[in-house]
N, C-alpha and C positions, 0 to 999 in steps of 0.2 A: 550381581545385584540379587537380593532376595526380596520377594514380594509375598506378603501374607494375604490370604484370601479366605473369605467365608461367605455363606449365604444362609438364608432361611429357606423354607419350602418354596415360596413364591419366586425366589431368585435362583433356585438350584439349576434350572436348565441354562440360564445365561452364565452363571458361575462356571459350570462344566465346560462350556465353549471357550470362555476366556482363559480358564486354566489350561486347556488343551493348546490353545493358541500361544500362550506365553511359554509353555514347555517346548513347543516346536521352535520357538525363537531362542531357546537355550537359557531361558531365565529360570532361576531357582524359585520354586514355589513352596511356601509354608502353608499347607492347606488345612484349614480348621473345619472343613465340612460345610454343609452336610454332605455325606457320602452317597446318599440315595434318598428318593422320595419316601421310602418306607421308614426312615429315621429322622423325622423333622425336628428342628429346634427353632425357637422363636428368635426374632431379630435381637432382642435384648439379652439373649444368652450368647449369640454369635458375635455381635459387634465388639464386645469387650475383649474377646480373644485376639482379634486383629489389632485393636487399639493398644493393648498391652504389649504385643510383639513388636510393634513399631516403637512404642514408648521405651521399651527395654533394649532396643537396638538389635533384636533378633531378626528384624526385617527393616529394610530401608523405607519401604512404602507399603501401603495396604489398599486392598480393594474389597468392598462390601457390596453385596447384592441382596435386596429384598424386593418387595412388590413395586415400590416407587423410589427407593433409595433414601427416602426422607427419615424413616425410623432409624435406620442404620446410622445416618449422619448425626441425628440428635444424640444417640447413645455414644458414638465414637467421640464426639466433641465434649463429652463429660470428662475426658481424660486429659490431664495436663500435657501440653506439647503436641497434641493431636489437632490437626487442621484438616477437617473432612468437609468436602464439598459434594453436593449432589450434581451429577453431570448427566445430561440427556442427549448431548450432541457433541460433535468434534470441537466446535468453537468453545463451548463451556468446559470441555475437558482440557483444552489447551489453557484457557484462562484460569482454571482452577490452580494450575501451577504458576503461570506467568504473573498473575495478579495476587493470588492468595497464598502462594507457596504451599499448596495442599500436599500433605504427605499421605493422605487417604482420599480416595474417591469412592463415591457410592453411586450405584446404578439401580434402575428399576427393571426387574424382570418382566413386569406387565407392560412396560413402556418401550423397552429397547430390544430390537431384533438382535440375535446373536452376532451376526456379521458386523452390524453397526457398533455393537458393544466392543468388539475387538478393535475396530477402527478408533473408537473413543479412547480406549486404553492406550493404544499405540501413540495417539496424539499427545496424551498427557505425559507419557513416559519420554517422549521426544523433546519436551520443553524443559527449560530451566527458568528459575525465578527471574523475572523482568525481561526475559528474551522477547524479542519483537516489540518491546516497549521501552527500549533503552532511553528514549527521550523523557520517560517518566520514572527512571530508575530511582532517583532520590525520593520522589514522592511515594513510590511503592514500597521502598525499603523502610522509610519512616512509618508508613501505614502498618506494615508488618510488625515493626518494633513497638508501635502503639498497642497493637493487638496483644503482643507478648506482655506488655505492662498491665493491661487489663486482666490478662490471665494470672499474672503474679498476684494481683490485688484480690482476685476472686477465688483462686485455688489455694487455700491455706491449709 
């Protein structure tokens, strides 16, 4: 699996820890920076890099980190086929995949401690769409299909 990752200055320390953690697990990383605090880039420059990599199939999933995760999610969701969720804890990380079939998660470097950020990423990666909620599989699948219909209608 290849995961695309990027951050702005506010998310850089958390991105660095998550990147290190994933590499130690043997996961291929497509790192779009930033590479240091001396070369900052804003969230609206960084988020499209990961969204396009996932959209084009260069990465299966993506992780974006800014101050709150919110700006990155807004920008990433402007790309067709991208389903980005802000996650602040393990439960929301799991549910981003289980319920929303998120292919990108966004985290907040001002909010999430590095160790906890790695736990959140692990939880998200361990889940499959509808896992742990098989009793609602039809409902969740229909919901995701409805979201894709809305996307087709609005991304022309």
